[in-house]
C-alpha positions as CSV (number, residue, x, y, z in Angstrom):
1,M,-28.6,1.7,13.7
2,T,-26.7,0.3,10.8
3,T,-24.6,-2.8,10.8
4,P,-21.1,-3.0,9.7
5,L,-20.2,-5.0,6.5
6,F,-16.5,-5.4,6.5
7,V,-15.2,-5.7,2.9
8,D,-11.7,-6.2,1.4
9,T,-10.3,-6.9,-2.0
10,E,-7.1,-8.4,-3.5
11,T,-6.3,-7.2,-7.1
12,Y,-4.2,-7.7,-9.9
13,C,-2.8,-5.0,-12.2
14,V,0.1,-4.5,-14.7
15,T,0.4,-0.9,-14.0
16,P,2.3,0.0,-11.0
17,I,0.5,1.5,-8.1
18,A,3.2,4.1,-7.8
19,N,1.6,5.8,-10.7
20,G,-1.2,6.5,-8.5
21,L,-4.5,4.8,-7.5
22,H,-6.7,6.0,-10.4
23,R,-4.2,5.2,-13.1
24,Y,-3.7,1.7,-11.6
25,A,-7.4,1.1,-11.4
26,E,-8.1,1.7,-15.0
27,D,-6.2,-1.6,-15.7
28,V,-7.1,-3.5,-12.6
29,E,-8.9,-6.7,-11.7
30,V,-10.3,-7.9,-8.4
31,I,-9.1,-11.3,-8.2
32,M,-10.6,-12.1,-4.6
33,W,-13.3,-10.7,-2.4
34,Q,-13.5,-11.0,1.4
35,W,-16.3,-9.9,3.6
36,A,-18.1,-10.3,6.9
37,V,-21.4,-9.0,8.4
38,G,-20.8,-7.8,11.9
39,D,-19.3,-10.6,14.1
40,G,-20.3,-13.1,11.7
41,P,-18.3,-15.7,9.7
42,V,-15.6,-14.3,7.3
43,H,-16.5,-15.2,3.6
44,V,-13.8,-15.5,0.8
45,A,-14.8,-15.7,-2.8
46,D,-12.5,-15.8,-6.0
47,A,-13.5,-13.5,-8.6
48,D,-15.3,-16.1,-10.8
49,E,-17.4,-17.5,-8.1
50,D,-20.8,-16.4,-7.2
51,L,-21.0,-12.9,-5.6
52,T,-24.6,-12.4,-5.5
53,D,-25.1,-12.4,-1.8
54,L,-22.3,-9.9,-1.4
55,M,-23.7,-7.6,-4.0
56,A,-26.9,-7.8,-2.4
57,L,-25.4,-6.6,0.9
58,I,-23.6,-3.9,-0.7
59,D,-26.6,-2.4,-2.3
60,D,-28.7,-2.8,1.1
61,P,-28.6,0.7,3.0
62,Q,-29.0,-1.0,6.4
63,Y,-25.3,-1.8,6.1
64,E,-22.5,0.6,6.9
65,I,-19.4,-0.7,4.6
66,V,-16.3,-0.7,6.6
67,L,-13.1,-0.7,4.3
68,H,-9.5,0.1,5.4
69,N,-8.2,2.7,3.0
70,S,-11.6,2.9,1.3
71,A,-10.3,5.1,-1.5
72,F,-8.6,1.9,-2.9
73,D,-11.2,-0.4,-2.7
74,R,-14.1,2.0,-3.8
75,T,-12.1,3.0,-7.1
76,V,-10.7,-0.4,-7.9
77,I,-14.4,-2.0,-7.5
78,R,-15.9,0.8,-9.5
79,H,-13.6,0.2,-12.4
80,A,-13.2,-3.5,-12.2
81,C,-17.0,-3.9,-12.1
82,R,-17.3,-1.3,-15.0
83,G,-19.4,1.0,-12.9
84,H,-22.1,-1.8,-12.0
85,V,-20.9,-1.7,-8.4
86,V,-20.5,1.4,-6.8
87,I,-19.7,1.8,-3.0
88,P,-21.4,5.0,-1.6
89,I,-19.2,7.3,0.1
90,E,-21.9,8.2,2.6
91,R,-22.3,4.5,3.7
92,T,-18.6,4.1,4.0
93,F,-16.6,4.0,7.3
94,D,-12.9,4.0,6.6
95,T,-10.8,2.7,9.5
96,M,-7.5,4.0,8.1
97,V,-9.0,7.6,7.8
98,C,-10.4,7.4,11.4
99,A,-7.3,6.1,12.7
100,M,-5.2,9.1,11.1
101,A,-7.9,11.5,12.2
102,H,-6.7,10.4,15.8
103,S,-3.0,10.9,14.9
104,L,-2.7,7.1,14.6
105,P,-0.8,5.4,11.9
106,G,-2.9,4.3,8.7
107,G,-0.9,1.0,8.3
108,L,-3.1,-1.8,9.3
109,G,-0.3,-4.0,10.9
110,Q,0.8,-0.7,13.0
111,L,-2.6,-0.1,14.0
112,C,-3.1,-3.6,15.3
113,E,0.2,-3.5,17.2
114,I,-1.0,0.0,19.0
115,L,-4.6,-1.2,19.5
116,G,-3.4,-4.6,21.0
117,V,-5.2,-6.4,18.3
118,P,-3.5,-9.9,18.2
119,T,-1.7,-10.8,14.9
120,D,0.5,-13.5,13.5
121,S,3.5,-11.7,12.2
122,A,4.7,-14.8,10.4
123,K,1.4,-15.0,8.5
124,D,1.6,-11.3,7.9
125,K,5.2,-11.8,6.3
126,E,3.6,-14.7,4.5
127,G,1.0,-12.7,3.1
128,K,3.3,-10.2,1.7
129,T,4.8,-13.2,-0.4
130,W,1.3,-14.1,-1.7
131,I,0.7,-10.5,-2.9
132,N,4.0,-10.3,-4.6
133,L,3.2,-13.7,-6.4
134,F,-0.5,-13.0,-7.2
135,C,-1.1,-9.2,-7.5
136,K,1.6,-8.0,-9.9
137,P,3.3,-9.3,-13.1
138,Q,6.3,-11.7,-12.4
139,P,9.8,-10.3,-13.0
140,K,11.1,-10.1,-16.4
141,G,13.2,-13.1,-17.6
142,R,10.8,-15.6,-15.8
143,K,8.7,-17.9,-18.0
144,L,5.6,-17.5,-16.1
145,H,4.4,-13.8,-16.8
146,R,1.2,-13.9,-14.2
147,A,0.7,-16.6,-11.3
148,T,-2.9,-17.5,-11.0
149,K,-4.8,-20.2,-8.8
150,H,-4.4,-22.4,-11.7
151,T,-0.7,-22.2,-12.0
152,H,-0.4,-22.2,-8.1
153,P,-3.3,-23.8,-6.3
154,V,-1.6,-24.6,-3.1
155,E,-0.3,-21.1,-2.8
156,W,-3.7,-19.8,-3.6
157,Q,-5.3,-21.3,-0.9
158,R,-2.9,-19.8,1.6
159,F,-3.5,-16.6,-0.1
160,R,-7.3,-17.1,0.6
161,D,-6.3,-17.8,4.3
162,Y,-4.5,-14.5,4.5
163,G,-7.6,-12.7,3.1
164,K,-9.6,-13.9,6.0
165,L,-6.9,-12.6,8.4
166,D,-7.4,-9.0,6.7
167,I,-10.9,-9.0,7.4
168,I,-10.7,-10.1,11.0
169,A,-7.9,-7.5,11.7
170,I,-10.2,-4.8,10.3
171,R,-13.0,-5.8,12.4
172,E,-11.1,-5.9,15.4
173,V,-9.6,-2.3,14.6
174,F,-12.9,-0.9,13.8
175,N,-14.2,-2.1,17.3
176,R,-11.3,-0.4,19.1
177,L,-10.9,2.7,17.4
178,P,-12.0,6.1,19.0
179,R,-14.5,7.9,17.0
180,W,-14.8,11.6,18.1
181,N,-12.7,12.9,15.4
182,Y,-14.4,11.0,12.8
183,R,-18.1,11.9,13.0
184,G,-20.6,14.8,12.2
185,G,-18.8,17.7,10.3
186,E,-15.7,15.9,10.0
187,R,-16.8,12.9,8.4
188,E,-18.8,15.1,6.0
189,L,-15.6,16.8,5.3
190,W,-14.1,13.7,4.7
191,A,-16.9,12.6,2.2
192,L,-16.3,15.9,0.3
193,D,-12.7,15.4,0.1
194,Q,-13.4,12.0,-1.5
195,R,-15.6,13.3,-4.2
196,I,-13.0,16.1,-4.8
197,N,-10.2,13.4,-5.2
198,D,-12.6,11.2,-7.4
199,R,-13.4,14.0,-9.6
200,G,-9.6,15.2,-10.0
201,M,-8.6,18.0,-12.1
202,C,-7.4,18.7,-15.9
203,M,-3.9,18.4,-16.6
204,D,-1.9,19.8,-19.6
205,V,0.1,16.7,-20.4
206,D,1.4,18.3,-23.5
207,L,2.9,21.1,-21.5
208,A,4.3,18.5,-19.1
209,V,6.0,16.6,-22.1
210,A,7.4,20.0,-23.2
211,A,8.7,20.9,-19.8
212,I,10.6,17.6,-19.7
213,R,12.0,18.1,-23.2
214,A,13.2,21.8,-22.2
215,A,14.6,20.8,-19.1
216,T,16.5,18.0,-20.7
217,R,18.0,20.3,-23.1
218,A,18.9,22.8,-20.2
219,Q,20.5,20.0,-18.3
220,D,22.7,18.9,-21.3
221,A,23.8,22.7,-21.7
222,Y,24.6,22.8,-18.0
223,A,26.6,19.5,-18.1
224,A,28.7,21.0,-21.0
225,E,29.3,24.3,-19.5
226,T,30.5,22.6,-16.2
227,F,32.7,20.3,-18.1
228,E,34.2,23.3,-20.0
229,R,34.7,25.3,-16.8
230,T,36.2,22.5,-14.8
231,D,38.7,21.5,-17.6
232,G,36.8,18.1,-18.0
233,A,37.3,17.1,-14.4
234,V,33.4,17.1,-13.9
235,A,31.4,15.9,-16.7
236,S,27.9,16.9,-15.2
237,T,26.4,19.1,-12.6
238,N,25.0,15.6,-11.0
239,Q,28.5,14.6,-10.2
240,R,28.5,16.2,-6.6
241,D,31.4,14.5,-5.1
242,K,33.7,15.2,-8.1
243,L,32.5,18.9,-8.1
244,I,33.3,19.3,-4.2
245,E,36.8,17.8,-5.0
246,H,37.4,19.9,-8.0
247,I,36.4,23.1,-6.1
248,L,38.7,22.2,-3.1
249,A,41.5,21.3,-5.5
250,A,41.1,24.2,-8.1
251,Y,40.0,27.1,-5.5
252,G,41.1,25.7,-1.9
253,V,37.3,26.1,-1.0
254,S,35.8,23.2,1.2
255,L,32.0,22.8,0.8
256,P,30.0,20.6,3.3
257,D,27.5,19.7,0.6
258,M,25.8,21.1,-2.5
259,T,22.2,21.9,-0.9
260,T,20.5,24.8,-2.1
261,S,20.9,26.5,1.0
262,T,24.7,26.3,0.8
263,L,24.9,27.2,-2.8
264,E,22.5,30.3,-2.4
265,R,24.8,31.4,0.5
266,R,28.0,31.0,-1.1
267,I,27.1,32.4,-4.5
268,D,26.4,35.9,-2.8
269,D,29.8,35.4,-0.9
270,P,32.1,38.3,-2.2
271,D,35.3,36.5,-0.9
272,L,34.8,33.6,-3.5
273,P,36.3,34.1,-7.0
274,L,33.8,35.0,-9.5
275,P,34.6,31.9,-11.6
276,L,33.6,29.7,-8.6
277,R,30.6,31.6,-7.9
278,E,29.5,31.4,-11.6
279,L,30.2,27.4,-11.3
280,L,27.9,27.1,-8.1
281,A,25.3,29.1,-9.9
282,I,25.4,26.6,-12.6
283,R,24.9,23.8,-10.2
284,L,22.2,25.7,-8.5
285,Q,20.1,26.1,-11.7
286,A,20.6,22.6,-12.8
287,S,19.2,21.3,-9.3
288,K,16.0,23.5,-10.0
289,S,15.4,21.6,-13.4
290,S,14.2,18.5,-11.9
291,T,11.5,16.6,-14.3
292,S,10.5,14.4,-11.7
293,K,7.0,16.2,-11.0
294,Y,6.4,16.2,-14.8
295,K,6.9,12.7,-14.9
296,R,4.7,11.9,-12.1
297,V,1.9,13.8,-13.8
298,I,2.3,12.0,-17.2
299,N,2.4,8.6,-15.5
300,G,-0.6,9.3,-13.1
301,V,-2.9,11.0,-15.1
302,S,-6.1,9.0,-16.1
303,R,-7.0,8.4,-19.7
304,D,-9.5,11.2,-19.5
305,G,-6.9,13.8,-18.9
306,R,-7.6,14.2,-15.2
307,L,-5.3,13.6,-12.3
308,R,-7.1,12.2,-9.4
309,G,-6.2,11.4,-5.9
310,T,-3.8,14.2,-4.9
311,K,-4.9,14.8,-1.6
312,Q,-4.9,12.7,1.6
313,F,-7.6,13.6,4.3
314,C,-5.5,14.0,7.8
315,G,-2.5,12.9,5.9
316,A,-0.3,15.1,8.4
317,L,-1.0,12.9,11.5
318,R,-0.3,15.6,14.3
319,T,-2.0,18.4,12.6
320,G,-4.9,16.6,10.7
321,R,-4.1,18.7,7.7
322,W,-4.0,17.4,4.2
323,A,-1.1,15.9,2.7
324,G,-0.2,15.7,-1.1
325,R,-0.1,12.4,-3.1
326,V,1.1,11.4,-6.5
327,F,3.0,14.6,-7.4
328,Q,2.7,16.7,-4.2
329,P,0.5,19.4,-5.3
330,D,1.1,21.4,-2.1
331,N,4.8,21.9,-3.1
332,M,4.2,24.0,-6.2
333,P,6.0,27.2,-6.3
334,R,4.1,30.5,-6.2
335,P,4.2,32.3,-9.7
336,S,6.9,34.9,-9.9
337,L,6.3,36.2,-13.3
338,P,3.2,38.4,-14.6
339,K,0.5,36.1,-16.0
340,D,1.1,37.2,-19.7
341,A,4.8,36.4,-19.4
342,I,3.7,32.8,-18.1
343,E,1.4,32.3,-21.0
344,R,4.2,33.4,-23.5
345,G,6.5,30.9,-21.7
346,I,3.9,28.2,-22.1
347,A,3.4,28.9,-25.6
348,A,6.9,28.9,-26.4
349,L,7.5,25.4,-24.5
350,K,4.9,24.0,-26.4
351,A,6.2,25.3,-29.8
352,D,9.5,23.8,-29.0
353,A,11.1,27.2,-28.6
354,E,11.7,28.1,-25.0
355,D,15.0,29.6,-25.9
356,L,13.2,32.6,-27.8
357,V,11.8,33.6,-24.4
């Protein structure tokens, strides 16, 4: 019978977490550690304090390490400690994943409310203030680039108090969560999921850059053609409201919106004049030239060229299916061209000559 070891961390990083956990973790610092053994007292230590006792507990196989969103803490600890401290997946119990496996929300605050864990909402709100103060760079224009325990000693002490509350909340949630969907084969499947997410997949960053370049060029061409076809009334396909107004004024056609389904339906409408259908086709093509997915790949890829953390176990709460993260790999369209045509297109994109194909 293992004893639960509850662990939590607070981190600082200049890289936004929106770029993905693994890209964030490459530049991360752990600035505070919080832990408790079983029902014992909660300990809090700054990163520059003696952590020998905690490291011994992490290395001891008699303890089951309980984390909330373990992927975050496992990853940042491994990177911040340069691989000298590694939390084994097999000894990890993730309260967030356990909750999601039972169709409960993953947020710690929401879980506390649902499970009847008493919390102080004022202190929780205050905690977000300390996270914004100590865990990320200060907004541009301020003299102080980074707040620390040396620049804000009073606030830092309250930040430490907040860290204790997180461990207490995780412990209470751990004690109250059901287990039937997070044990045996399901828990082994989650461990496999974590190894797959940690390994990641190689990404062709050069192709992503080329795709953005080509899409930007195409958007410029669509904007120029829209400007010409509307006699200067609409300067870009992105000006949805102006385009709807122009179509009503020039063709007497009222469109409810510019969604893909509406455009596809009206483009094939023989009652619409051909110039209008061509204008709608330009808008439809422009809407398919989004570069956001490519940008997320570029921002999120690790320095070794691999993109990690793209799947969330039980991310779809009602069905228990995986959900996509970072760049939504589940939303990739199926290929509609032969493989050799796709390879020629890739080569042309990289050669900055996509117009040739």
